[in-house]
C-alpha positions in Angstrom: 0.0 0.0 -0.1 3.0 2.2 0.9 4.3 1.6 -2.5 0.9 2.7 -4.3 0.8 5.7 -2.2 4.3 6.6 -3.1 3.7 6.1 -6.9 0.4 8.3 -6.8 2.7 11.1 -5.0 5.0 10.8 -7.8 2.3 10.9 -10.7 0.6 13.8 -9.0 4.1 15.7 -8.8 4.8 15.0 -12.6 1.1 16.1 -13.5 2.0 19.5 -11.6 5.1 19.8 -13.2 3.7 19.4 -16.7 0.9 22.1 -16.0 3.8 24.4 -15.0 5.6 23.8 -18.1 2.7 24.2 -20.2 1.8 27.7 -18.5 5.5 28.6 -19.0 5.0 28.1 -22.9 3.0 31.3 -22.9 5.2 34.2 -24.0 3.7 37.9 -23.5 3.9 40.3 -26.2 4.8 44.1 -26.0 1.0 44.6 -26.4 0.3 42.6 -23.4 3.2 43.5 -21.1 2.5 47.4 -21.7 -1.0 47.0 -20.3 0.3 45.0 -17.1 -1.3 42.0 -18.4 -0.5 38.1 -17.7 -0.4 35.2 -20.0 -2.5 32.0 -19.4 -3.7 28.8 -20.9 -7.4 29.2 -22.2 -8.0 25.5 -21.6 -6.9 25.6 -17.9 -7.7 29.0 -16.3 -10.2 31.7 -16.6 -9.6 35.6 -16.8 -11.1 37.8 -14.0 -10.8 40.8 -16.6 -10.5 41.5 -20.2 -8.9 38.8 -22.3 -7.1 38.8 -25.7 -5.5 36.0 -27.6 -3.3 38.1 -29.7 -1.4 39.5 -26.8 0.4 36.0 -25.8 2.8 33.8 -27.8 1.9 30.0 -27.6 -0.8 27.9 -28.4 -4.1 28.2 -26.7 -2.5 31.5 -24.7 -4.1 34.5 -24.1 -3.2 37.9 -22.3 -5.4 38.7 -19.3 -5.8 42.4 -17.9 -7.5 42.7 -14.4 -7.8 46.5 -14.6 -11.3 47.3 -16.0 -10.1 51.0 -16.8 -7.6 49.7 -19.6 -8.6 49.8 -23.2 -7.6 46.7 -25.3 -7.3 46.7 -29.1 -8.8 43.9 -30.9 -6.4 42.1 -33.5 -7.8 44.0 -36.7 -7.7 47.3 -34.9 -4.2 46.7 -33.8 -3.2 45.4 -37.5 -4.6 48.8 -38.9 -2.4 50.6 -36.5 -5.3 51.7 -34.4 -5.4 52.8 -30.5 -8.5 51.9 -28.3 -9.2 55.3 -26.2 -12.4 56.1 -24.0 -15.3 56.3 -25.8 -15.8 60.3 -24.8 -12.5 61.2 -26.1 -12.3 62.7 -29.6 -10.6 60.8 -32.5 -8.4 62.6 -34.8 -8.7 60.0 -37.6 -11.0 56.9 -38.5 -13.1 55.3 -35.7 -13.6 51.4 -36.6 -16.5 49.7 -35.6 -16.3 47.3 -32.7 -12.6 47.6 -32.6 -12.0 47.2 -28.8 -11.9 44.3 -26.3 -13.2 46.8 -23.4 -16.6 48.2 -22.9 -16.8 52.2 -23.2 -13.6 52.1 -25.7 -13.4 52.9 -29.4 -10.8 52.1 -32.0 -9.1 55.3 -33.4 -6.9 55.1 -36.4 -5.0 58.3 -36.5 -2.4 57.1 -39.0 -3.9 54.4 -41.3 -1.9 51.9 -43.0 -2.6 50.9 -46.7 -3.8 47.4 -46.7 -5.7 45.6 -49.6 -8.5 43.5 -48.3 -10.0 40.7 -50.3 -12.6 38.4 -48.3 -13.5 35.0 -49.6 -15.9 32.4 -47.6 -14.6 29.3 -46.3 -16.8 26.2 -46.4 -18.1 26.6 -43.0 -19.1 30.1 -43.5 -21.2 28.7 -46.6 -22.7 26.0 -44.7 -24.1 28.4 -42.1 -25.6 30.6 -44.7 -22.9 33.5 -43.7 -21.4 36.3 -45.7 -17.7 38.0 -45.4 -17.2 41.2 -44.4 -14.4 43.5 -43.5 -13.8 43.9 -39.7 -14.1 47.4 -38.5 -15.8 49.0 -41.8 -18.9 46.9 -41.7 -21.3 46.1 -38.7 -22.5 42.2 -38.3 -26.1 42.0 -36.9 -25.3 38.1 -35.9 -22.7 36.1 -35.0 -19.0 37.1 -36.0 -17.0 34.1 -36.8 -13.1 35.3 -37.6 -11.9 31.7 -39.0 -15.0 31.7 -41.5 -13.4 33.6 -44.2 -10.1 33.9 -46.2 -8.3 37.1 -46.4 -6.6 39.5 -43.7 -9.1 41.5 -41.6 -12.2 39.3 -42.7 -14.7 37.5 -41.0 -17.8 35.6 -41.6 -21.2 37.1 -40.3 -23.9 34.4 -39.4 -27.3 35.9 -38.8 -28.7 32.6 -37.5 -28.1 33.3 -33.7 -29.2 30.1 -32.7 -26.0 28.8 -34.1 -23.0 28.0 -31.9 -19.4 27.4 -33.1 -16.5 25.8 -31.4 -13.1 27.8 -31.1 -10.0 25.6 -31.6 -8.9 25.4 -27.9 -12.6 24.4 -27.3 -12.5 21.6 -29.6 -8.8 20.5 -28.5 -10.2 20.2 -24.8 -13.1 17.9 -26.0 -15.7 20.5 -25.3 -19.0 21.1 -27.1 -21.0 24.4 -27.6 -24.3 24.8 -25.7 -26.6 27.4 -25.1 -26.3 29.0 -21.7 -30.0 28.3 -21.0 -29.2 24.4 -21.4 -26.7 24.6 -18.6 -23.4 22.4 -18.7 -23.0 19.4 -16.5 -19.0 19.8 -16.6 -16.4 22.6 -16.7 -17.3 25.7 -18.9 -14.2 27.1 -20.6 -14.2 31.1 -20.9 -15.0 32.5 -24.3 -14.8 28.8 -26.1 -17.5 29.3 -28.5 -18.8 31.8 -31.1 -22.3 32.7 -30.9 -25.2 34.3 -28.9 -25.5 33.2 -25.5 -22.9 30.1 -26.4 -20.9 28.2 -23.6 -18.0 25.6 -24.3 -19.2 22.7 -22.0 -16.2 19.8 -21.1 -18.9 17.5 -20.0 -17.7 15.2 -16.6 -17.0 11.5 -17.3 -19.8 9.4 -16.5 -17.8 6.2 -15.9 -18.3 4.4 -12.9 -15.6 4.6 -9.9 
């Protein structure tokens, strides 16, 4: 029995070391460090604040900024050389639609970069009767699916709000997308699905002990 207990202790220690090693694979970019953010693994932890995936290097990593007053750029705002500022501040350039992660902020592009945008739908966008649009320039009145179209700064707009689409890290964790009203008998992975009121649910194993 003592040897079994020792083996379990070694096994648990190994799991802990693997988790630490996995977390250390997330490296903050300048956009994360400048906002006093920290990196975390999306399928293992949650963020008590604002989270953005393009702030950290590493698979399934994201940057978490706990200060609610900090304005955070979405990826396409950053790509267009935009900066998120408080909503009440004047923007001396173009304001992009829905360009910030944080509430009460807007994406202001004072010195725009010249980018040619050509959007083409992928099969998953066509499957859900979606249409491609240029992010920041056109509003989507349904679900925005960033990986549904080919082309830089493009996304797929799906008008049917009953549809939920898994994000890659949700799929890799074995999760499924469900409506919040249906509940989840397991672990909910934060921001794991595209869609209105959708949750990424990793169901508990029902195997008998």
